[in-house]
C-alpha positions in Angstrom: 33.6 18.5 -66.5 35.5 17.1 -69.5 39.2 17.5 -70.0 41.1 16.6 -73.2 44.7 15.2 -72.7 46.2 15.3 -76.2 44.3 17.7 -78.4 47.0 17.5 -81.1 45.6 14.1 -82.2 42.5 15.9 -83.6 44.7 16.8 -86.6 44.5 13.1 -87.6 40.8 13.7 -88.5 42.1 15.3 -91.7 42.6 11.8 -93.0 38.9 11.2 -93.2 38.1 13.6 -96.1 41.2 12.3 -97.9 39.8 8.7 -97.6 36.4 9.8 -98.8 37.9 11.5 -101.9 40.1 8.5 -102.6 37.0 6.2 -102.3 35.0 8.3 -104.8 38.0 8.4 -107.2 38.3 4.6 -107.1 34.6 4.2 -107.5 34.6 6.4 -110.6 37.6 4.6 -112.0 36.0 1.2 -111.5 32.8 2.3 -113.3 34.7 3.7 -116.2 36.8 0.5 -116.5 33.7 -1.7 -116.3 31.9 0.2 -119.1 34.8 -0.7 -121.4 34.0 -4.4 -121.1 30.1 -4.4 -120.8 27.1 -2.1 -120.5 25.4 -1.6 -117.1 22.5 -4.1 -117.8 25.0 -6.9 -118.7 27.2 -6.1 -115.7 24.2 -6.5 -113.4 23.4 -9.9 -114.9 27.1 -11.0 -114.7 27.4 -9.9 -111.0 23.9 -10.3 -109.5 25.3 -10.7 -106.0 27.4 -7.5 -105.9 26.0 -4.7 -103.6 27.1 -1.1 -104.1 25.4 -0.3 -100.8 27.7 -2.7 -98.9 30.9 -1.0 -100.0 29.4 2.4 -98.9 28.5 0.9 -95.5 32.0 -0.5 -95.1 33.4 2.9 -95.7 31.1 4.5 -93.2 32.0 1.9 -90.6 35.7 2.4 -91.3 35.4 6.2 -91.0 33.5 6.0 -87.7 36.0 3.6 -86.3 38.9 5.9 -87.3 37.1 8.9 -85.7 36.6 6.9 -82.5 40.3 5.9 -82.5 41.3 9.6 -82.8 39.0 10.5 -79.9 40.6 7.6 -77.9 44.1 9.0 -78.6 43.0 12.4 -77.4 41.9 10.7 -74.2 38.9 12.5 -72.8 38.8 12.6 -69.0 35.7 13.3 -66.9 35.9 15.0 -63.5 34.1 12.8 -61.0 34.4 14.9 -57.9 33.8 18.6 -57.2 35.9 20.0 -54.4 36.4 23.4 -52.8 39.9 24.8 -52.9 41.4 27.9 -51.4 43.1 30.4 -53.9 44.6 33.8 -53.7 44.0 36.4 -56.3 42.5 39.6 -57.6 38.9 40.2 -58.8 39.2 41.5 -62.4 36.5 42.7 -64.7 37.0 43.4 -68.4 34.6 45.9 -70.0 35.0 45.5 -73.8 33.6 48.2 -76.1 31.5 46.6 -78.9 30.2 49.7 -80.6 30.4 50.1 -84.4 33.5 52.3 -84.2 35.4 49.2 -83.0 35.2 47.9 -86.5 37.6 50.5 -87.7 40.7 48.9 -89.2 43.4 51.5 -88.2 44.8 48.7 -86.0 45.0 45.2 -87.5 42.7 43.3 -88.1 40.3 45.8 -86.5 39.8 47.4 -83.1 37.5 44.9 -81.7 39.6 41.9 -82.6 42.6 43.7 -81.2 40.7 44.2 -77.9 39.7 40.6 -77.7 43.3 39.5 -78.3 44.5 41.8 -75.5 42.0 40.4 -73.1 42.8 36.8 -74.1 46.6 37.4 -73.6 46.0 39.0 -70.2 43.9 35.9 -69.2 46.8 33.7 -70.3 49.0 35.5 -67.7 46.7 34.9 -64.8 47.1 32.1 -62.3 44.4 32.2 -59.6 42.6 35.5 -60.2 38.8 35.6 -60.7 37.6 37.3 -63.9 34.4 38.7 -65.3 33.5 40.1 -68.7 31.1 42.9 -69.8 30.2 44.1 -73.3 29.0 47.6 -73.8 27.9 50.0 -76.5 24.9 52.3 -76.0 24.2 50.1 -72.9 26.2 47.6 -70.9 25.5 43.9 -70.9 26.9 41.2 -68.6 28.8 38.5 -70.6 30.3 36.4 -67.8 30.0 36.8 -64.0 33.1 36.6 -61.8 34.6 33.1 -62.2 37.9 31.2 -62.2 36.9 29.3 -65.4 39.3 30.9 -67.9 38.1 28.5 -70.7 34.6 29.8 -70.4 35.9 33.3 -70.3 37.7 32.9 -73.6 34.7 31.2 -75.2 32.4 34.2 -74.3 35.1 36.6 -75.4 35.4 35.1 -78.9 31.7 35.3 -79.3 31.6 39.1 -78.8 30.7 41.2 -81.9 29.3 44.6 -82.7 25.9 43.2 -83.5 25.3 41.7 -80.0 23.8 45.0 -78.7 21.0 46.8 -80.5 21.6 50.0 -78.7 24.5 51.8 -80.4 26.7 54.5 -78.9 29.3 54.3 -76.2 28.1 54.5 -72.6 31.2 53.9 -70.5 29.3 55.0 -67.4 26.9 52.1 -67.7 29.8 49.7 -68.1 31.4 51.0 -64.9 28.1 50.9 -63.0 27.5 47.3 -64.1 31.1 46.3 -63.2 30.5 47.6 -59.7 27.8 44.8 -59.2 30.3 42.1 -60.2 32.3 42.3 -57.0 30.3 40.3 -54.5 32.7 40.0 -51.6 32.2 42.9 -49.2 35.7 42.5 -47.8 37.4 42.3 -51.2 39.7 45.3 -51.5 41.7 44.4 -54.6 39.1 45.0 -57.3 40.3 45.9 -60.8 38.3 47.1 -63.8 39.9 47.1 -67.3 38.0 49.2 -69.9 39.1 48.3 -73.4 37.9 51.0 -75.8 38.7 53.5 -78.5 37.7 56.3 -76.1 34.5 57.4 -77.8 32.1 58.2 -75.0 28.6 59.5 -75.4 28.1 59.8 -71.7 31.0 62.0 -70.7 29.0 64.0 -68.2 28.1 61.0 -66.1 31.2 58.9 -66.7 33.4 60.7 -64.1 30.6 60.5 -61.6 30.4 56.7 -62.2 34.2 56.5 -61.8 34.2 58.3 -58.5 31.5 56.0 -57.2 33.5 53.0 -58.3 36.6 54.3 -56.6 34.6 54.7 -53.4 33.8 51.0 -53.6 37.5 50.1 -53.8 37.7 49.6 -57.6 40.8 50.5 -59.5 40.2 51.4 -63.1 42.7 50.9 -65.9 41.9 51.9 -69.5 43.4 50.3 -72.6 43.2 52.3 -75.8 42.8 50.6 -79.2 43.0 52.5 -82.4 45.0 55.4 -83.9 44.6 59.1 -83.3 44.6 59.8 -87.0 41.4 57.7 -87.2 39.8 55.5 -89.9 36.4 55.0 -91.5 34.0 52.4 -90.3 33.6 49.6 -92.9 30.2 48.0 -93.4 30.7 44.4 -94.5 28.6 41.4 -95.4 30.1 37.9 -95.3 33.5 39.5 -95.0 33.1 41.6 -98.2 33.2 45.4 -98.0 29.9 46.9 -99.1 30.3 50.6 -98.1 31.7 53.0 -95.4 29.5 54.4 -92.6 28.3 57.9 -93.4 26.7 60.6 -91.3 23.4 62.5 -91.9 25.1 64.8 -94.4 26.4 61.8 -96.4 30.0 62.3 -95.3 32.2 59.3 -94.5 32.5 59.0 -90.7 36.0 59.0 -89.4 36.4 57.5 -85.9 39.5 58.4 -83.9 41.2 57.1 -80.7 40.3 59.5 -78.0 43.1 59.0 -75.5 42.2 62.1 -73.5 38.9 60.5 -72.3 40.6 57.2 -71.4 43.5 59.0 -69.6 41.0 61.1 -67.5 39.0 57.9 -66.6 42.2 56.1 -65.5 43.5 59.0 -63.5 40.2 59.5 -61.7 40.0 55.7 -61.2 43.4 55.5 -59.5 44.7 53.4 -62.3 46.7 54.0 -65.5 46.1 54.4 -69.2 47.7 51.7 -71.3 48.4 52.0 -75.1 47.0 48.8 -76.6 48.8 49.0 -79.9 51.7 46.8 -78.7 50.1 43.7 -77.3 53.2 42.2 -75.7 54.2 45.5 -74.0 50.6 46.1 -72.7 50.2 42.6 -71.4 53.6 42.7 -69.6 52.8 46.0 -68.0 49.4 44.7 -66.8 51.1 41.5 -65.5 53.5 43.6 -63.4 50.7 45.8 -62.1 48.7 42.8 -60.9 51.7 41.2 -59.2 52.1 44.4 -57.1 48.6 44.1 -55.7 47.8 42.4 -52.5 46.1 39.0 -53.1 43.0 38.0 -51.0 42.2 34.4 -50.3 38.9 33.0 -51.5 37.3 29.7 -52.1 36.6 28.2 -55.5 35.0 25.0 -56.6 36.8 22.8 -59.2 36.6 19.3 -60.6 39.1 16.8 -59.3 39.9 13.1 -59.8 39.6 13.0 -63.5 39.2 9.5 -64.9 40.4 8.3 -68.3 37.6 7.5 -70.9 39.8 6.5 -73.8 39.0 2.8 -73.4 35.3 3.2 -74.4 36.2 4.9 -77.7 39.0 2.4 -78.5 36.6 -0.5 -77.7 33.9 1.0 -79.9 36.4 1.6 -82.8 37.6 -2.0 -82.6 34.0 -3.3 -82.7 33.3 -1.3 -85.8 36.5 -2.5 -87.5 35.5 -6.1 -86.6 32.1 -5.6 -88.2 33.7 -4.0 -91.2 35.9 -7.0 -91.8 33.0 -9.4 -91.8 30.7 -7.4 -94.1 31.2 -8.6 -97.6 30.6 -6.7 -100.8 27.9 -9.2 -102.0 24.2 -8.9 -101.2 23.0 -10.6 -98.0 21.3 -13.8 -99.0 18.3 -13.7 -96.6 17.5 -10.1 -97.5 17.7 -11.1 -101.1 15.1 -13.9 -100.5 12.7 -11.5 -98.9 12.5 -9.5 -102.1 11.3 -6.4 -100.3 11.0 -4.3 -103.5 9.3 -7.0 -105.6 12.2 -7.1 -108.0 12.1 -9.5 -111.0 14.8 -12.2 -110.7 16.9 -12.9 -113.7 17.1 -16.7 -114.5 
């Protein structure tokens, strides 16, 4: 397990493209200046030992050494020991709707990005709870099993999009059924499921049955609504550019609306509450308070310990490259020149 101490130093890498641009500008200036005094053939005869490749090599060595110095300043640490620790928390599963209707932009920047931000902000408020993630549209798909690795959770969360599932539609019942398999502790009573959606449900008949089964297994279901009741069209974009709006079989533009009634019914049947997701801060604060009220259960989790600094290896390699850069001259290497690998004619 790798841990980075001072990530802010990565901003220093911006210097590298600046150096490359300055190098190219100086190179162009030098060539233009040289042409004022002599043509290319004459310059080669006047400076037979000058090597353009050596100056490029020196630049590469300098850039590599700079990059290694930056990594050294960031100070990567490697966990050398995996230990088991006891923690107290709640098992939480997030079921995120990734159907095409979540592309509607009635809530900025769109419903799906809003849903992802909500989940990310909730995770930021957690301390020792275990979390899992599910993506669902026409079917449900496990994204991340129950874990205490919040970093991995955020990584999987950011990778979610409306193209990840080929089966379109909105099957909330399948998301609930899949979530029920996430809670592996038979004695765990504080189980929470958050369904983040615009409320469109193509399995309404079986959704309540799935909710009732989940409640029987001790799962409390909260729903978070994203979108507006007035609705919005579903944009079809390519490379971020709007191409058209989704249309139905009659050629009419599809308007997708937030269906709060469905989400309220699910939350009521699931012994939880419906939460308006339009205000991120208010929604996250409410959820934080709800989770604090719940009884915490002790469980064991494995985590890396005894992190050791690794900066010295990067600093050492950077200094070595800088040392080589100092001793590499701009003129051609004499023994390589004698080999005449390319059978060049020498000028007397």
